[in-house]
C-alpha positions as CSV (number, residue, x, y, z in Angstrom):
1,X,-26.2,41.0,-23.2
2,X,-26.1,41.7,-19.0
3,X,-24.5,45.5,-19.9
4,X,-27.3,46.1,-22.3
5,X,-29.7,45.2,-20.0
6,X,-28.4,47.5,-17.4
7,X,-28.0,50.2,-19.8
8,X,-31.6,49.7,-21.4
9,X,-33.1,49.2,-17.8
10,X,-31.1,52.1,-16.3
11,X,-33.0,54.4,-19.7
12,X,-36.1,52.9,-18.3
13,X,-35.6,54.0,-15.1
14,X,-34.6,57.8,-16.0
15,X,-37.1,57.8,-18.8
16,X,-39.7,57.3,-16.1
17,X,-38.2,59.6,-13.5
18,X,-38.4,62.9,-16.1
19,X,-42.0,62.0,-17.1
20,X,-43.0,61.6,-13.3
21,X,-41.4,64.8,-13.4
22,X,-42.9,66.2,-16.6
23,X,-46.2,65.0,-14.8
24,X,-45.0,66.9,-11.3
25,X,-44.9,70.2,-13.0
26,X,-48.2,70.2,-15.3
27,X,-49.8,69.0,-12.0
28,X,-48.4,72.1,-9.6
29,X,-50.0,74.5,-12.8
30,X,-53.2,73.3,-12.8
31,X,-53.7,72.9,-9.3
32,X,-57.0,71.3,-7.3
33,X,-58.2,68.1,-8.2
34,X,-55.9,67.1,-10.8
35,X,-52.6,68.1,-8.5
36,X,-54.3,66.2,-6.1
37,X,-54.7,62.6,-7.9
38,X,-51.5,63.3,-9.5
39,X,-49.5,63.6,-6.6
40,X,-51.5,60.0,-5.0
41,X,-50.8,58.4,-8.1
42,X,-47.1,59.4,-7.6
43,X,-46.5,58.9,-4.3
44,X,-44.6,55.5,-3.1
45,X,-42.5,56.3,-0.1
46,X,-44.3,57.5,2.2
47,X,-46.6,53.8,2.5
48,X,-43.6,52.2,2.6
49,X,-42.6,53.7,5.4
50,X,-46.3,52.7,6.7
51,X,-46.4,49.1,6.0
52,X,-43.4,49.2,8.3
53,X,-44.6,51.0,11.1
54,X,-48.2,49.3,11.1
55,X,-47.3,46.3,12.2
56,X,-48.1,44.0,15.5
57,X,-46.0,46.6,18.4
58,X,-48.0,49.0,16.8
59,X,-51.3,46.6,16.9
60,X,-50.3,46.5,20.7
61,X,-49.1,49.4,21.8
62,X,-52.4,50.7,20.9
63,X,-54.9,48.1,22.4
64,X,-52.9,48.8,25.5
65,X,-52.8,52.7,24.9
66,X,-57.2,51.7,25.0
67,X,-56.9,49.5,28.1
68,X,-55.0,51.6,30.3
69,X,-56.5,54.8,29.5
70,X,-59.6,55.0,27.7
71,X,-58.9,57.3,25.1
72,X,-57.4,60.0,27.1
73,X,-54.0,59.4,25.7
74,X,-55.1,58.8,21.8
75,X,-52.4,62.5,21.8
76,X,-49.6,60.5,22.2
77,X,-49.1,58.5,18.7
78,X,-49.7,62.0,16.9
79,X,-47.0,63.9,19.5
80,X,-44.5,60.5,18.4
81,X,-45.1,60.4,14.5
82,X,-44.6,64.1,14.1
83,X,-41.4,63.6,15.6
84,X,-40.4,60.6,13.5
85,X,-41.4,62.9,10.5
86,X,-39.3,65.8,11.6
87,X,-36.7,62.8,10.9
88,X,-37.3,61.4,8.1
89,X,-38.4,65.0,5.8
90,X,-34.6,65.6,6.7
91,X,-33.2,62.3,5.1
92,X,-35.4,63.6,2.2
93,X,-33.4,66.5,2.1
94,X,-30.4,65.2,2.4
95,X,-30.9,62.6,0.6
96,X,-32.3,64.4,-2.6
97,X,-30.1,67.4,-2.3
98,X,-27.0,65.0,-3.0
99,X,-28.4,61.8,-3.9
100,X,-25.5,60.5,-1.6
101,X,-26.3,56.8,0.1
102,X,-27.6,57.6,3.5
103,X,-25.3,54.5,4.6
104,X,-22.5,56.7,3.2
105,X,-23.0,60.3,4.0
106,X,-23.5,59.3,7.8
107,X,-19.7,57.2,7.4
108,X,-17.7,60.4,5.3
109,X,-19.5,63.0,6.9
110,X,-20.4,62.7,9.8
111,X,-19.0,59.3,12.1
112,X,-18.7,55.5,10.4
113,X,-19.1,54.3,14.1
114,X,-22.7,55.8,13.9
115,X,-23.4,54.4,10.1
116,X,-21.7,50.9,11.2
117,X,-24.6,50.5,13.9
118,X,-27.3,52.1,13.0
119,X,-27.4,49.7,10.0
120,X,-26.7,46.8,11.7
121,X,-29.3,47.7,14.6
122,X,-31.5,47.9,11.5
123,X,-30.7,44.6,10.2
124,X,-30.4,42.3,13.0
125,X,-34.0,43.7,14.3
126,X,-35.7,42.8,11.2
127,X,-34.6,39.3,12.2
128,X,-36.6,38.9,15.7
129,X,-39.2,41.3,14.8
130,X,-40.3,39.5,11.6
131,X,-41.3,36.1,14.0
132,X,-43.5,37.9,15.7
133,X,-45.8,39.3,12.7
134,X,-45.3,35.7,11.2
135,X,-47.4,35.0,14.4
136,X,-49.9,37.7,14.1
137,X,-50.5,36.6,10.1
138,X,-51.0,33.4,11.1
139,X,-53.4,34.0,14.6
140,X,-55.3,35.8,12.3
141,X,-56.4,32.6,9.7
142,X,-56.8,30.7,13.2
143,X,-59.0,32.9,14.6
144,X,-60.7,35.1,12.6
145,X,-61.3,34.3,9.1
146,X,-60.9,30.7,8.8
147,X,-60.7,29.2,12.1
148,X,-62.8,25.8,10.4
149,X,-59.7,25.0,8.5
150,X,-56.9,26.1,10.4
151,X,-57.8,26.3,14.1
152,X,-58.1,24.9,17.4
153,X,-60.6,21.8,16.1
154,X,-60.3,23.0,12.2
155,X,-59.9,20.4,9.5
156,X,-55.9,20.7,9.9
157,X,-53.8,19.4,13.3
158,X,-52.0,22.5,15.3
159,X,-48.4,21.4,13.5
160,X,-49.7,21.1,9.8
161,X,-52.2,24.5,10.4
162,X,-48.6,26.7,11.5
163,X,-46.6,24.5,8.8
164,X,-48.9,25.6,6.0
165,X,-49.3,29.0,7.0
166,X,-46.3,30.4,7.9
167,X,-44.8,28.8,4.3
168,X,-47.9,30.6,2.5
169,X,-47.2,34.6,4.0
170,X,-43.6,33.1,3.4
171,X,-44.3,32.5,-0.4
172,X,-46.0,35.5,-0.8
173,X,-44.0,37.4,1.0
174,X,-40.8,36.1,-1.1
175,X,-42.9,37.0,-4.6
176,X,-44.0,40.6,-4.0
177,X,-40.0,41.3,-1.8
178,X,-39.0,39.9,-5.2
179,X,-40.7,41.8,-7.7
180,X,-39.5,45.4,-5.8
181,X,-35.3,43.7,-6.7
182,X,-37.0,44.7,-10.4
183,X,-36.6,47.6,-10.2
184,X,-38.9,50.2,-12.9
185,X,-42.1,48.6,-13.5
186,X,-41.0,46.6,-10.5
187,X,-41.0,49.0,-8.1
188,X,-44.4,50.8,-8.9
189,X,-46.1,47.3,-9.0
190,X,-45.0,46.6,-5.1
191,X,-46.1,50.3,-4.2
192,X,-49.1,49.4,-5.8
193,X,-49.6,47.2,-3.9
194,X,-47.9,49.1,-0.9
195,X,-50.9,51.2,-1.0
196,X,-53.8,48.9,-1.0
197,X,-53.0,47.3,2.2
198,X,-52.0,50.4,3.7
199,X,-56.0,51.4,2.3
200,X,-58.0,47.9,3.4
201,X,-55.9,48.4,6.9
202,X,-57.3,51.9,7.1
203,X,-61.0,50.8,5.6
204,X,-61.5,47.8,8.3
205,X,-60.6,49.9,11.1
206,X,-62.4,52.6,10.5
207,X,-65.7,50.6,9.7
208,X,-65.1,49.1,12.9
209,X,-65.4,52.7,14.7
210,X,-68.0,53.9,12.7
211,X,-70.1,50.6,13.5
212,X,-68.9,51.6,17.5
213,X,-70.5,54.7,16.6
214,X,-73.7,53.8,15.1
215,X,-74.8,51.7,18.2
216,X,-74.3,54.7,20.4
217,X,-70.8,52.3,22.0
218,X,-68.4,55.5,22.0
219,X,-68.3,58.7,23.7
220,X,-66.8,61.3,20.8
221,X,-66.7,63.9,23.4
222,X,-63.8,62.2,24.9
223,X,-62.3,60.6,22.4
224,X,-62.4,64.6,20.5
225,X,-60.8,65.8,23.9
226,X,-58.5,63.0,24.2
227,X,-56.4,64.7,20.9
228,X,-55.2,67.5,23.7
229,X,-51.6,66.6,24.7
230,X,-51.8,65.8,28.8
231,X,-48.4,65.5,30.0
232,X,-49.7,65.4,33.4
233,X,-50.2,62.3,32.5
234,X,-46.4,61.1,33.3
235,X,-46.9,62.0,37.0
236,X,-50.7,60.2,37.5
237,X,-52.8,58.2,36.6
238,X,-55.7,58.7,34.3
239,X,-59.2,60.0,35.5
240,X,-61.0,56.8,34.4
241,X,-59.0,55.2,37.6
242,X,-59.3,57.8,41.2
243,X,-63.0,55.9,41.7
244,X,-61.6,52.8,42.1
245,X,-58.4,54.1,43.4
246,X,-60.0,56.1,46.1
247,X,-61.9,52.5,46.9
248,X,-58.9,50.7,47.7
249,X,-57.7,50.2,51.1
250,X,-55.4,53.3,51.9
251,X,-52.2,51.6,52.8
252,X,-52.6,50.1,49.5
253,X,-53.2,52.2,47.5
254,X,-50.0,53.6,46.2
255,X,-49.2,50.2,45.1
256,X,-52.1,50.1,42.1
257,X,-51.3,53.6,41.6
258,X,-47.3,53.9,40.7
259,X,-48.4,50.7,38.7
260,X,-51.0,52.6,36.9
261,X,-48.3,55.5,35.8
262,X,-45.0,53.1,35.5
263,X,-47.1,51.8,32.5
264,X,-48.8,55.0,31.8
265,X,-44.9,56.5,31.6
266,X,-44.0,53.4,29.7
267,X,-46.1,53.6,26.6
268,X,-45.6,57.2,25.8
269,X,-41.8,57.2,26.3
270,X,-42.4,53.7,24.2
271,X,-44.3,55.0,21.6
272,X,-42.2,58.5,21.8
273,X,-39.1,56.6,20.4
274,X,-40.7,53.6,18.0
275,X,-43.5,55.0,15.9
276,X,-40.8,55.6,13.6
277,X,-38.1,52.8,14.3
278,X,-34.5,52.4,12.6
279,X,-35.6,50.4,10.1
280,X,-37.5,53.3,9.0
281,X,-35.0,55.9,8.9
282,X,-32.4,52.7,6.8
283,X,-35.1,52.4,4.0
284,X,-36.3,55.5,3.4
285,X,-33.3,57.3,2.1
286,X,-33.1,53.9,-0.2
287,X,-36.8,54.8,-1.1
288,X,-36.0,57.9,-2.8
289,X,-33.2,57.0,-4.8
290,X,-34.6,53.4,-5.8
291,X,-37.3,56.2,-7.4
292,X,-34.7,58.3,-8.8
293,X,-36.1,61.2,-7.5
294,X,-34.0,64.8,-7.2
295,X,-34.2,68.0,-5.4
296,X,-37.1,69.0,-7.5
297,X,-39.5,66.4,-5.8
298,X,-38.0,68.1,-2.0
299,X,-41.2,69.6,-1.7
300,X,-43.5,66.3,-3.0
301,X,-42.2,64.7,0.0
302,X,-44.6,66.3,2.3
303,X,-47.8,65.7,0.5
304,X,-46.1,62.1,0.0
305,X,-45.4,61.3,4.1
306,X,-48.3,63.3,5.0
307,X,-50.9,61.1,2.7
308,X,-48.7,58.2,2.7
309,X,-46.9,57.7,6.3
310,X,-49.6,60.6,8.5
311,X,-52.9,59.7,7.7
312,X,-52.5,56.2,7.5
313,X,-51.2,55.5,11.1
314,X,-53.0,58.3,12.8
315,X,-56.3,56.8,11.2
316,X,-55.4,53.3,12.6
317,X,-53.6,53.8,15.3
318,X,-56.5,56.0,16.5
319,X,-59.0,53.7,15.5
320,X,-57.6,50.6,17.0
321,X,-57.2,53.1,20.5
322,X,-60.8,53.9,20.2
323,X,-61.9,50.3,19.8
324,X,-59.9,49.5,22.6
325,X,-61.1,51.7,25.0
326,X,-64.9,51.3,23.8
327,X,-64.2,47.7,25.8
328,X,-61.4,47.4,27.7
329,X,-60.6,50.7,29.8
330,X,-62.2,50.4,33.4
331,X,-63.3,46.8,31.8
332,X,-62.3,43.4,33.9
333,X,-60.5,40.5,31.3
334,X,-63.2,38.2,31.3
335,X,-62.7,34.7,33.2
336,X,-60.0,36.2,36.2
337,X,-63.3,37.2,38.6
338,X,-66.0,35.2,40.0
339,X,-69.2,36.8,38.5
340,X,-71.0,37.6,41.2
341,X,-68.0,40.1,42.9
342,X,-67.6,41.9,39.5
343,X,-71.3,42.8,39.8
344,X,-71.3,43.3,43.8
345,X,-68.5,46.0,42.8
346,X,-70.7,47.4,39.6
347,X,-73.8,47.3,42.4
348,X,-71.4,50.0,44.4
349,X,-70.3,51.8,42.2
350,X,-73.6,52.1,40.3
351,X,-72.5,50.9,36.9
352,X,-75.0,49.3,35.0
353,X,-72.9,46.8,33.0
354,X,-73.3,43.0,32.2
355,X,-71.3,40.8,34.0
356,X,-69.4,38.1,31.7
357,X,-70.5,34.7,31.3
358,X,-69.0,32.5,33.6
359,X,-67.7,30.0,30.7
360,X,-64.9,32.5,29.5
361,X,-61.8,31.5,30.2
362,X,-58.9,34.6,29.9
363,X,-55.6,32.7,28.5
364,X,-52.5,31.6,30.3
365,X,-50.5,34.9,30.1
366,X,-53.1,37.2,31.1
367,X,-54.3,34.4,34.4
368,X,-49.8,35.2,35.0
369,X,-50.3,38.8,35.1
370,X,-53.1,39.2,36.9
371,X,-51.5,36.7,39.6
372,X,-48.8,38.5,39.6
373,X,-50.4,41.6,39.7
374,X,-52.4,40.4,42.8
375,X,-49.1,38.6,44.6
376,X,-47.0,42.1,44.4
377,X,-49.9,43.7,46.1
378,X,-50.3,41.1,49.2
379,X,-46.3,41.0,49.6
380,X,-46.9,45.4,49.7
381,X,-48.9,44.5,53.2
382,X,-45.5,42.4,55.0
383,X,-42.3,43.5,56.5
384,X,-39.8,43.8,54.0
385,X,-37.4,41.1,55.0
386,X,-41.1,38.9,55.3
387,X,-42.0,40.1,51.2
388,X,-38.3,39.1,50.4
389,X,-38.9,35.6,52.6
390,X,-41.7,34.9,50.5
391,X,-40.1,35.7,47.1
392,X,-37.6,32.7,47.8
393,X,-40.0,31.0,48.4
394,X,-42.3,31.3,45.5
395,X,-39.6,31.1,43.5
396,X,-38.2,27.8,44.7
397,X,-40.9,25.5,44.8
398,X,-41.8,27.1,41.5
399,X,-38.8,24.8,40.0
400,X,-39.2,22.6,42.8
401,X,-42.6,22.2,43.1
402,X,-45.6,23.7,41.1
403,X,-48.7,22.8,42.8
404,X,-47.4,23.8,46.0
405,X,-46.4,26.8,44.6
406,X,-49.6,27.9,42.8
407,X,-51.4,26.8,46.3
408,X,-49.2,29.5,47.8
409,X,-50.6,32.5,45.3
410,X,-53.9,31.6,45.3
411,X,-53.2,32.0,49.0
412,X,-51.5,35.3,49.0
413,X,-54.2,36.5,46.1
414,X,-57.6,35.2,49.0
415,X,-55.2,38.2,51.0
416,X,-56.4,40.9,49.0
417,X,-59.4,42.6,48.6
418,X,-62.3,42.6,45.6
419,X,-60.7,46.2,44.5
420,X,-57.3,45.0,44.4
421,X,-58.5,41.7,41.9
422,X,-60.7,44.1,39.9
423,X,-58.0,46.3,39.5
424,X,-56.3,43.2,38.7
425,X,-58.9,42.8,36.0
426,X,-58.4,45.3,34.1
427,X,-54.9,46.0,33.9
428,X,-53.9,43.1,32.3
429,X,-52.9,43.7,28.3
430,X,-55.7,42.3,25.7
431,X,-54.3,41.3,21.8
432,X,-56.2,42.1,19.0
433,X,-58.6,38.4,19.4
434,X,-59.5,39.6,22.7
435,X,-61.0,42.7,21.2
436,X,-62.3,40.7,17.6
437,X,-64.6,38.4,20.3
438,X,-65.4,42.3,22.3
439,X,-66.4,43.2,19.3
440,X,-68.8,40.7,18.3
441,X,-72.4,41.7,19.8
442,X,-72.1,45.6,18.8
443,X,-70.9,45.5,15.3
444,X,-72.4,41.6,14.7
445,X,-69.1,38.3,13.5
446,X,-68.8,39.9,9.9
447,X,-67.4,43.2,10.9
448,X,-66.0,41.9,14.1
449,X,-64.0,38.4,12.7
450,X,-63.3,39.5,8.6
451,X,-63.2,42.9,8.8
452,X,-61.1,43.4,11.8
453,X,-59.1,40.5,10.8
454,X,-58.6,41.5,7.3
455,X,-57.0,44.6,8.6
456,X,-54.6,42.8,11.0
457,X,-53.6,40.7,8.4
458,X,-52.5,43.9,6.6
459,X,-50.3,44.9,9.0
460,X,-48.5,41.7,9.6
461,X,-48.1,40.8,5.7
462,X,-47.1,44.1,5.2
463,X,-44.6,44.7,7.6
464,X,-43.5,41.4,7.3
465,X,-42.4,42.6,2.9
466,X,-40.9,45.4,4.2
467,X,-38.7,43.8,6.6
468,X,-37.1,41.7,4.3
469,X,-37.1,44.8,1.8
470,X,-34.7,46.2,4.8
471,X,-32.9,43.6,5.3
472,X,-32.2,42.9,0.9
473,X,-31.0,46.8,0.9
474,X,-28.3,46.5,4.1
475,X,-27.3,43.1,3.0
476,X,-26.6,44.9,-0.2
477,X,-25.1,47.9,1.4
478,X,-22.9,46.1,3.4
479,X,-21.6,44.2,0.2
480,X,-20.8,47.2,-1.8
481,X,-23.4,45.7,-4.5
482,X,-26.2,47.8,-6.4
483,X,-29.5,46.9,-4.8
484,X,-31.2,44.7,-7.8
485,X,-29.8,40.9,-8.2
486,X,-29.4,38.1,-6.4
487,X,-27.1,40.0,-3.9
488,X,-30.8,42.1,-2.8
489,X,-32.7,38.5,-3.7
490,X,-30.1,37.0,-0.9
491,X,-30.8,39.4,1.9
492,X,-34.1,39.9,1.8
493,X,-34.5,36.1,2.4
494,X,-32.2,36.4,6.4
495,X,-35.9,37.2,7.5
496,X,-36.9,33.9,7.1
497,X,-36.2,33.7,10.8
498,X,-40.0,34.7,10.9
499,X,-41.1,30.8,9.8
500,X,-40.0,29.9,13.0
501,X,-42.4,32.0,14.5
502,X,-44.9,29.4,15.7
503,X,-42.8,27.0,16.8
504,X,-40.6,28.3,18.8
505,X,-41.2,32.5,19.0
506,X,-43.2,31.6,22.7
507,X,-40.6,29.4,24.6
508,X,-37.4,31.4,23.3
509,X,-38.1,34.3,21.4
510,X,-38.4,36.9,24.2
511,X,-34.9,36.5,25.3
512,X,-33.5,37.8,21.6
513,X,-36.1,40.9,21.7
514,X,-33.8,42.0,25.0
515,X,-30.5,42.5,23.2
516,X,-32.2,43.7,19.9
517,X,-34.7,45.9,21.5
518,X,-32.2,47.3,23.9
519,X,-30.0,48.0,20.9
520,X,-32.4,49.6,18.5
521,X,-34.0,52.2,21.4
522,X,-30.6,52.8,22.1
523,X,-29.5,53.7,17.6
524,X,-33.1,55.4,17.0
525,X,-31.6,59.1,18.9
526,X,-28.0,58.4,17.7
527,X,-29.8,57.8,14.0
528,X,-31.9,60.8,14.7
529,X,-28.7,63.2,16.1
530,X,-26.4,61.6,13.2
531,X,-29.1,63.2,10.8
532,X,-29.4,66.4,12.3
533,X,-25.2,67.1,11.8
534,X,-25.4,65.9,8.0
535,X,-28.2,69.0,8.1
536,X,-25.5,71.1,9.2
537,X,-22.8,69.8,7.5
538,X,-21.2,71.9,4.6
539,X,-19.3,69.4,3.3
540,X,-22.1,66.9,2.3
541,X,-25.0,69.6,1.2
542,X,-22.3,72.7,0.0
543,X,-24.9,75.5,-1.1
544,X,-27.8,73.3,-0.8
545,X,-27.5,73.0,3.0
546,X,-30.4,75.1,4.6
547,X,-29.4,79.1,5.5
548,X,-31.4,81.9,7.5
549,X,-34.4,81.5,8.8
550,X,-34.5,78.2,7.2
551,X,-32.0,76.7,9.0
552,X,-32.9,78.3,12.3
553,X,-36.8,76.2,11.9
554,X,-35.5,73.3,10.6
555,X,-33.0,72.9,13.5
556,X,-35.9,74.0,16.0
557,X,-38.3,71.2,15.0
558,X,-35.5,68.6,14.8
559,X,-34.2,70.2,18.1
560,X,-37.2,69.3,19.7
561,X,-37.2,65.7,17.9
562,X,-33.7,65.1,19.9
563,X,-35.8,66.8,23.1
564,X,-37.5,63.8,23.2
565,X,-36.3,61.4,22.2
566,X,-32.4,61.4,23.5
567,X,-34.3,61.1,27.0
568,X,-37.1,58.5,26.2
569,X,-34.4,56.2,25.0
570,X,-32.3,56.7,28.1
571,X,-35.4,56.5,30.2
572,X,-35.8,53.1,28.5
573,X,-32.2,51.8,28.6
574,X,-32.3,52.6,32.6
575,X,-35.5,51.2,33.7
576,X,-35.2,48.1,31.7
577,X,-30.8,47.4,32.0
578,X,-30.1,50.0,34.7
579,X,-26.4,50.7,34.5
580,X,-26.1,48.2,31.7
581,X,-27.6,49.7,29.8
582,X,-26.0,53.5,30.4
583,X,-22.7,51.8,30.4
584,X,-23.5,50.2,26.7
585,X,-24.2,53.6,25.5
586,X,-21.6,55.3,27.3
587,X,-19.1,53.1,25.6
588,X,-20.7,53.6,22.0
589,X,-20.2,56.8,22.5
590,X,-16.5,56.5,23.5
591,X,-16.4,54.1,20.9
592,X,-17.9,57.3,17.9
593,X,-15.8,59.8,19.8
594,X,-12.4,58.2,19.6
595,X,-13.0,57.5,15.6
596,X,-13.8,61.0,14.9
597,X,-10.7,62.2,16.7
598,X,-8.6,60.4,14.5
599,X,-10.0,60.0,11.3
600,X,-9.1,62.8,8.6
601,X,-11.3,65.8,8.2
602,X,-13.9,65.7,5.2
603,X,-13.0,68.7,3.4
604,X,-14.8,69.3,0.2
605,X,-18.5,69.3,-0.4
606,X,-20.4,66.6,-2.3
607,X,-21.5,67.6,-5.6
608,X,-25.5,67.2,-6.1
609,X,-26.2,64.8,-8.3
610,X,-29.6,66.1,-9.2
């Protein structure tokens, strides 16, 4: 009976693929609107990539881009996505041309050290990165959508609220994910659901920007100018900071300038390295094979990546940057400075900006960040030995006498100028709840809390389900099992770590991010290198390997991606982990080199399966 069911399933999949191929041929012949609508209906893998990348990481990165540089860094994310799409296109070309699974192709034709490192990094990263997605989704219910039930002071106490929401999100995510394992209609139902979620994300954020535009809060000339690449921002602060920096005492100006430039550089480099993350590179080829697509779909994939990934990503992240820049760029975070002091600074600078009410407070994290900026600035005024002695005293008091530590910090902050304090208050990171609250006076509570909240919830939920899909696929690959049934379902449960997020993430989660991020950042360029080599590997592609001008074009585009990604990854490794990070990268490359020398050569090209 099982064999018969499997044969029926395969036959159904083959018939579905043949029908899709026929529809594509008819659409190509008809052209116009029919072609566009048919392409949109048949698309899917590109939208899955959107569901992965449009998560908490993209939201936080977009928010800080707006806080830090206003609209002047809108060019960063399109450039980063362009780099990623080049490599995803290479993955699609190799997979559709050969029908071979990407994990097996890399192990057999490039290097098993790269293949296994790539797969393990994606699998482990899912288990860690799913946790902040749960925290984000729960927070939307508690602070935006249903605060009267789940929020502080709501009907449910905090523990019951967190437990109810985490189990609800987990149950719905499992139902969606397991449906994908059915194949055939299950895949189509899942992909349709993902399209709807991605559409909600885009509509929600576009709605917020439209409302801001209607009330005159947006400078569209500055927004359009922000899409023009400006690599100089790697070396100097955004233009908006120049007036503030000019009012800081000369001897302390370098401290703030270096801090701003370091943050700008970090945002640019991190975005370039992670817009298309290692999880996305792992899943993409398998999502194509799941649909039964072959060589005839190589042209269609350009449309699928453009409409399913590029456009949603640009709209969602761009709208968040625009909204955040309109509300937070060069604006101090509420509750950190005295309102009278803010008013005095605004008067000195000739700004007509309302002072925030004294009742508003900053979050604990924002207060710590603000105080850390100012303590470091105060220590700049001391000679190096005295500054080091003060740091040691602060560290000692923090463990032994928190009240004395707080008093010492307050004393150091009192030594700074009002412009130091203003700069620190403008640089603290904001989250989506800060943005929703800031938008409310201009867009109304419905747009600020509900429309924006639905978009953020869509980001969190779509990312959770996609991380579960990737884990299911990875587990089946490790066990050499088909991507279906209980093998897939069990693998998809590994990101169950997310249910611990509201109880554990803030205390222990960040410690897991350090080694996981290091591993993933390192493997991004190695994954790109692996597919660069596959595109030039005759033992894999045979007669399908690009030749002549097409090969030059492919290698030029992929080389551009590697030129940006490899230095970015090495910069992140060195800036965060020092020589140990570079040593880890070197050790992995040495291991790959040893295996490459010892393994037997692959001589026979793989016959195309499509």
